[in-house]
C-alpha positions as CSV (number, residue, x, y, z in Angstrom):
1,X,0.0,0.0,0.0
2,X,1.3,3.4,-1.0
3,X,0.4,5.2,2.3
4,X,2.1,2.5,4.4
5,X,5.2,2.9,2.3
6,X,5.2,6.7,2.7
7,X,4.8,6.2,6.4
8,X,7.7,3.8,6.7
9,X,10.1,6.0,4.7
10,X,9.1,9.4,6.1
11,X,12.4,9.7,7.8
12,X,14.3,9.3,4.5
13,X,12.2,11.4,2.2
14,X,9.6,14.2,2.7
15,X,6.0,13.3,2.5
16,X,5.5,15.6,-0.4
17,X,8.3,13.9,-2.4
18,X,7.2,10.4,-1.8
19,X,3.5,11.2,-2.4
20,X,4.5,12.9,-5.7
21,X,6.4,9.8,-6.9
22,X,3.3,7.7,-6.4
23,X,0.9,10.2,-7.8
24,X,-1.1,10.8,-4.6
25,X,-1.5,14.0,-2.7
26,X,0.1,14.6,0.7
27,X,-3.3,15.7,2.0
28,X,-4.7,12.2,1.2
29,X,-1.8,10.7,3.1
30,X,-2.5,12.8,6.1
31,X,-6.2,11.9,5.9
32,X,-5.2,8.2,6.0
33,X,-2.9,8.9,9.0
34,X,-5.7,10.7,10.9
35,X,-8.7,8.5,10.1
36,X,-7.3,5.2,8.8
37,X,-9.8,5.4,5.9
38,X,-8.0,3.0,3.6
39,X,-7.4,0.5,6.4
40,X,-11.1,0.2,7.0
41,X,-11.7,-0.4,3.3
42,X,-9.0,-3.1,3.3
43,X,-10.8,-4.8,6.2
44,X,-14.1,-4.7,4.3
45,X,-12.5,-6.1,1.2
46,X,-11.0,-8.9,3.2
47,X,-14.4,-9.8,4.7
48,X,-15.9,-9.8,1.2
49,X,-13.3,-12.2,-0.1
50,X,-13.9,-14.4,2.9
51,X,-17.7,-14.5,2.2
52,X,-17.1,-15.2,-1.5
53,X,-14.8,-18.1,-0.7
54,X,-17.3,-19.5,1.7
55,X,-20.1,-19.4,-0.9
56,X,-17.8,-21.1,-3.5
57,X,-16.9,-23.9,-1.0
58,X,-20.6,-24.4,-0.2
59,X,-21.4,-24.9,-3.8
60,X,-18.2,-26.9,-4.7
61,X,-16.8,-24.1,-6.9
62,X,-19.8,-24.2,-9.3
63,X,-21.0,-20.7,-8.6
64,X,-19.9,-18.0,-11.0
65,X,-19.9,-14.2,-10.4
66,X,-23.6,-13.7,-11.1
67,X,-24.7,-16.4,-8.6
68,X,-22.2,-15.2,-6.0
69,X,-23.5,-11.6,-6.3
70,X,-27.0,-12.9,-5.8
71,X,-26.0,-15.0,-2.8
72,X,-24.2,-12.0,-1.3
73,X,-27.3,-9.8,-1.7
74,X,-29.6,-12.4,-0.1
75,X,-27.4,-12.8,3.0
């Protein structure tokens, strides 16, 4: 993740320099630091992947994207 990399290297480079290299704004980085916005999204994504895998296992891998989407909506 870009913001984690920026955070880990902030002692070597300025936030503005590193953010510019990755094409993100320094204000977006500071928002991430303050609110952890992107970490929450990563957690939601991981939960969604877990649910999709559970549905696939229940149906022995026979469900495609349309059926999985329908199953997720019905839960």
